[in-house]
C-alpha positions in Angstrom: 18.2 14.1 21.1 16.3 10.9 22.2 18.2 7.6 22.1 16.5 5.7 19.3 18.0 2.4 20.5 16.1 2.6 23.8 13.0 4.3 22.3 12.5 3.5 18.6 11.0 6.3 16.6 7.2 6.1 16.3 7.1 3.0 18.5 3.6 3.9 19.8 2.4 5.4 16.6 3.0 2.7 14.0 1.6 -0.8 13.3 3.2 -3.4 11.1 0.7 -5.2 8.9 1.5 -8.7 7.5 -0.7 -10.9 5.4 0.2 -14.6 5.5 -0.8 -18.2 4.9 2.2 -19.7 6.7 4.3 -19.7 9.9 6.1 -16.3 10.3 9.6 -17.6 10.7 10.8 -14.8 8.5 10.3 -12.4 11.5 13.4 -13.8 13.2 15.6 -12.0 10.6 13.6 -8.8 11.2 13.6 -9.1 15.0 16.2 -6.4 15.7 14.0 -3.9 13.7 10.4 -5.1 14.3 10.3 -6.4 17.8 9.6 -3.0 19.5 6.6 -2.4 17.3 3.0 -3.8 17.3 2.2 -6.3 14.6 -1.2 -6.9 13.0 -1.2 -10.3 11.2 -4.0 -11.1 8.8 -4.2 -14.8 8.2 -5.5 -15.7 4.7 -7.0 -19.0 3.6 -8.1 -21.7 6.0 -9.0 -20.2 9.4 -8.6 -23.5 11.2 -4.9 -23.6 10.4 -2.7 -22.5 13.2 -0.1 -19.9 12.3 3.1 -19.8 14.4 4.6 -16.5 15.4 8.0 -16.4 17.0 8.1 -15.6 20.7 8.8 -12.1 21.8 6.6 -10.2 19.4 3.7 -8.0 20.3 1.0 -9.0 17.9 -2.7 -9.5 17.1 -3.7 -12.3 14.6 -6.9 -12.2 12.7 -8.3 -14.9 10.4 -11.3 -15.0 8.2 -13.6 -16.0 11.1 -12.5 -12.8 12.9 -13.0 -10.7 9.9 -16.6 -12.0 9.5 -17.3 -11.5 13.2 -15.9 -7.9 13.3 -17.3 -6.6 10.0 -20.5 -8.7 9.7 -22.1 -8.1 6.3 -19.4 -5.6 5.4 -16.8 -8.5 5.5 -17.7 -8.9 1.8 -15.3 -6.1 0.9 -12.2 -7.9 2.2 -10.6 -10.2 -0.3 -10.2 -13.9 0.4 -7.2 -16.0 -0.8 -5.3 -12.9 -1.9 -2.8 -10.7 -0.2 -5.4 -7.9 -0.6 -6.7 -9.2 2.8 -4.0 -7.1 4.4 -6.2 -4.0 4.1 -8.2 -5.4 7.0 -5.2 -4.6 9.1 -5.3 -1.0 7.9 -9.0 -0.9 8.9 -8.7 -2.0 12.5 -5.4 -0.3 13.3 -5.6 2.7 15.7 -2.1 4.0 14.9 -1.2 7.0 12.8 1.2 5.1 10.5 1.2 1.7 8.8 4.1 -0.3 7.4 3.2 -3.4 5.5 5.5 -6.2 4.3 5.1 -9.7 2.7 6.3 -12.8 4.5 8.8 -13.6 1.7 10.7 -10.4 2.2 13.9 -10.5 4.1 16.5 -8.0 5.3 18.5 -6.7 2.4 22.1 -5.3 2.6 23.4 -2.1 1.1 26.5 -2.1 -1.1 28.8 -1.8 2.0 27.3 -5.0 3.4 25.3 -3.3 6.1 21.8 -4.7 6.9 19.1 -2.2 5.8 16.6 -1.2 8.4 13.7 -0.8 6.0 11.3 0.4 8.6 13.6 3.2 9.7 14.0 4.5 6.2 10.3 4.4 5.6 9.8 6.5 8.7 12.4 9.0 7.4 10.5 9.2 4.1 7.1 9.6 5.8 8.2 12.3 8.3 9.8 14.6 5.7 7.8 16.5 3.1 7.3 15.6 -0.6 7.8 17.8 -3.7 5.2 16.8 -6.2 4.8 20.2 -8.0 8.4 20.7 -9.2 11.1 18.1 -9.7 14.4 18.5 -7.8 17.3 17.0 -9.8 19.0 16.0 -6.6 16.0 13.9 -5.8 14.8 14.2 -2.1 16.1 17.6 -1.0 15.2 16.9 2.7 17.8 14.1 2.9 21.0 14.8 4.7 23.6 16.1 2.3 21.1 17.3 -0.2 19.1 20.4 -0.8 17.1 22.2 -3.5 19.0 23.0 -6.6 19.5 26.4 -8.3 16.3 27.4 -10.0 13.9 25.6 -7.7 11.1 28.0 -6.7 11.4 29.2 -3.1 7.6 29.3 -2.8 7.6 25.5 -3.2 10.4 24.5 -0.9 8.3 23.9 2.1 6.9 20.9 0.3 3.7 19.0 1.2 2.9 16.2 3.7 4.1 12.8 2.6 1.2 10.3 2.5 3.0 7.2 1.2 6.5 5.8 1.1 7.0 3.1 -1.6 10.0 0.9 -1.1 11.8 -1.4 -3.6 13.3 -4.9 -3.7 16.5 -6.6 -4.5 16.8 -10.2 -5.9 13.3 -11.2 -7.3 11.8 -8.2 -9.2 8.1 -7.4 -9.0 7.3 -8.5 -12.5 4.0 -9.5 -14.2 3.6 -13.1 -15.4 4.6 -12.5 -19.1 7.8 -10.8 -18.0 8.5 -13.6 -15.5 8.0 -16.1 -18.3 10.5 -14.5 -20.7 13.0 -13.5 -18.0 12.8 -16.4 -15.5 16.4 -15.9 -14.2 16.2 -12.1 -14.0 17.4 -10.7 -10.7 17.6 -7.1 -9.5 21.1 -6.5 -8.2 21.2 -2.7 -8.7 21.0 -0.7 -5.5 20.1 2.9 -6.3 20.8 5.1 -3.3 17.9 7.6 -3.9 14.4 8.7 -2.9 12.3 10.8 -5.1 8.8 12.3 -5.1 6.4 10.9 -7.7 5.3 14.1 -9.6 1.7 15.3 -9.6 -0.5 13.9 -12.3 1.8 10.9 -12.7 0.6 7.4 -11.9 2.9 4.6 -10.9 2.6 0.8 -10.3 2.5 0.5 -6.5 3.9 -2.7 -5.0 2.3 -3.6 -1.6 5.1 -5.8 -0.3 7.3 -3.0 1.1 5.1 0.0 1.8 4.4 2.6 4.5 1.8 5.3 4.7 0.3 7.9 7.0 -3.0 6.2 7.9 -4.5 9.5 9.3 -3.7 11.2 6.1 -4.6 8.7 3.4 -5.9 5.5 5.1 -9.4 5.4 3.6 -7.9 5.4 0.1 -5.7 2.4 0.8 -8.3 -0.2 -0.1 -6.8 -3.1 -2.0 -10.0 -3.9 -3.8 -11.8 -7.2 -4.5 -9.3 -9.8 -5.7 -8.7 -13.5 -5.3 -11.3 -16.1 -4.5 -14.6 -15.6 -6.4 -13.2 -12.7 -8.4 -12.1 -12.6 -12.0 -8.8 -11.0 -11.2 -5.9 -11.2 -8.8 -2.5 -9.5 -8.3 -3.9 -6.1 -9.0 -4.8 -5.3 -5.5 -1.9 -3.0 -4.8 -2.1 -1.5 -8.3 -5.7 -0.6 -7.7 -4.9 1.0 -4.3 -2.0 2.9 -5.8 -4.0 4.4 -8.6 -6.9 5.5 -6.3 -4.5 6.8 -3.7 -2.4 8.8 -6.2 -5.4 10.5 -7.8 -6.6 11.5 -4.3 -3.2 12.6 -3.1 -2.9 14.8 -6.2 -6.3 16.3 -5.5 -5.8 17.0 -1.8 -2.1 18.1 -2.2 -0.3 15.2 -0.5 2.9 13.6 -1.7 4.2 10.1 -2.5 7.9 9.0 -2.3 9.5 6.0 -4.0 13.0 4.5 -3.9 14.7 3.5 -0.6 14.3 1.4 1.3 15.1 -2.0 -0.3 14.1 -5.4 1.0 15.3 -8.8 -0.2 12.5 -10.5 -2.1 13.3 -14.1 -1.6 11.1 -16.1 -3.9 9.3 -15.7 -7.2 5.7 -16.8 -7.4 4.7 -19.3 -10.2 4.4 -17.4 -13.5 1.7 -19.7 -14.8 -0.4 -19.3 -11.7 0.2 -15.6 -11.9 -0.9 -15.5 -15.5 -4.3 -17.1 -14.6 -4.8 -14.4 -12.0 -3.5 -11.5 -14.1 -4.6 -12.1 -17.6 -7.8 -10.0 -17.4 -6.0 -7.2 -15.6 -3.3 -7.1 -18.3 -6.1 -6.3 -20.8 -8.1 -4.1 -18.5 -5.2 -1.9 -17.4 -5.0 -0.4 -20.9 -8.4 1.2 -20.1 -8.1 1.5 -16.4 -4.9 3.6 -16.5 -6.4 6.2 -19.0 -9.4 6.4 -16.7 -7.3 7.4 -13.7 -5.1 9.7 -15.9 -8.2 11.7 -16.8 -10.4 11.5 -13.7 -11.2 14.8 -12.1 -12.6 15.1 -8.5 -14.9 18.0 -7.6 -13.6 20.8 -5.3 -16.0 20.0 -2.6 -14.3 16.6 -2.2 -12.2 17.9 0.6 -11.7 14.6 2.6 -10.3 11.3 1.6 -13.6 9.7 2.2 -15.5 12.1 0.0 -12.9 11.7 -2.7 -13.1 7.9 -2.5 -16.9 7.9 -2.7 -16.8 10.1 -5.7 -14.1 7.8 -7.3 -16.4 4.8 -6.7 -19.2 6.6 -8.5 -16.9 7.3 -11.5 -15.6 3.7 -11.5 -19.2 2.5 -11.8 -20.0 5.0 -14.5 -16.8 4.8 -16.6 -15.5 1.3 -16.1 -18.6 -0.9 -16.0 -18.5 -1.0 -19.8 -15.1 -2.7 -19.5 -16.6 -5.5 -17.3 -19.5 -5.9 -14.9 -16.8 -6.7 -12.2 -16.3 -2.9 -11.9 -19.9 -2.5 -10.7 -19.1 -5.0 -7.9 -15.9 -3.3 -7.2 -17.6 0.1 -6.9 -20.0 -1.4 -4.4 -17.1 -2.8 -2.4 -15.4 0.6 -2.4 -18.5 2.1 -0.7 -18.7 -0.8 1.7 -15.1 -0.3 2.6 -15.8 3.4 3.5 -18.8 2.4 5.5 -16.6 -0.1 7.4 -13.8 2.5 7.8 -16.2 5.1 9.3 -17.8 2.5 11.6 -14.5 1.3 13.0 -12.9 4.8 13.1 -15.8 6.9 14.4 -13.5 9.8 15.4 -12.9 10.5 11.7 -15.4 12.4 9.6 -18.3 10.1 8.6 -19.7 10.7 5.1 -23.2 10.0 3.9 -23.1 7.4 1.2 -24.9 7.8 -2.1 -27.5 5.2 -2.9 -26.8 3.5 -6.2 -29.1 1.1 -8.1 -27.3 -1.7 -9.8 -28.0 -2.0 -13.5 
């Protein structure tokens, strides 16, 4: 067995993507775990500001000027002044796997006091199968010390490829603004030592601050939408990507895991600022979620790109009545796929349908 201390697992196959507006001093705490890996840092906000990265890390840093230079007219699909800008890192990565983390997320400790290597746990999740078609009451049956329980169909025990590993957080919970306002002192102190597969046909609220995915498997679906500056909504970027991704995973037969690993979320964002960003999304989600719960993709959608293009068409048809923003979002989804195929020419390129805006 290879010595993981000298050769970290997936060292040459994984990029760490970090969106930021500030110096990345938080990396010092993560140095023992992140230093062997390549970082893609996406600088949001003022491109003239200099972002300091601690010495000793292998990284690329891109700001808005770089995004405009690399994508040209297609740069319009990358959000500005919102953490959704992180998906530019997914676009330009050439690695099979992505781990993304926010710059206010620190190393958590398990109940024994041991520091948690979140990246290592995500890799374990992503490299073992998922079981979306039948729930195992011992949660992840591929974990050491666990297995399939009595009554679990043998025909389903092989599982399916895991596309996404969704991690959790200790300390500051990932709450919306109304919940923040009524529970300002709420802290998550409960460490649940479990990983489970999200069942097929079940949506979930995906948090982008502690997330890993198989870029080769699901990358084109991990678009964090149009949020932030110039848009009527913010803080729904990861939610949007999660809904789109899960529908496509269900259609193509991929799995999604949630649970371990935990990170330590160090600071809560301002609930009043968040409310300004979220308030339309809070209303819209009551129509968006039923849309995703009932959406059906055609059988001939056999690649992620084809699924995503079909989904963009359905967003335009079904959600434009909620708000004209969804016409703009549907256009951006198509632009994203164009940019993806342009920067990843080895992947199957798909002819885009021509839509006429109403």
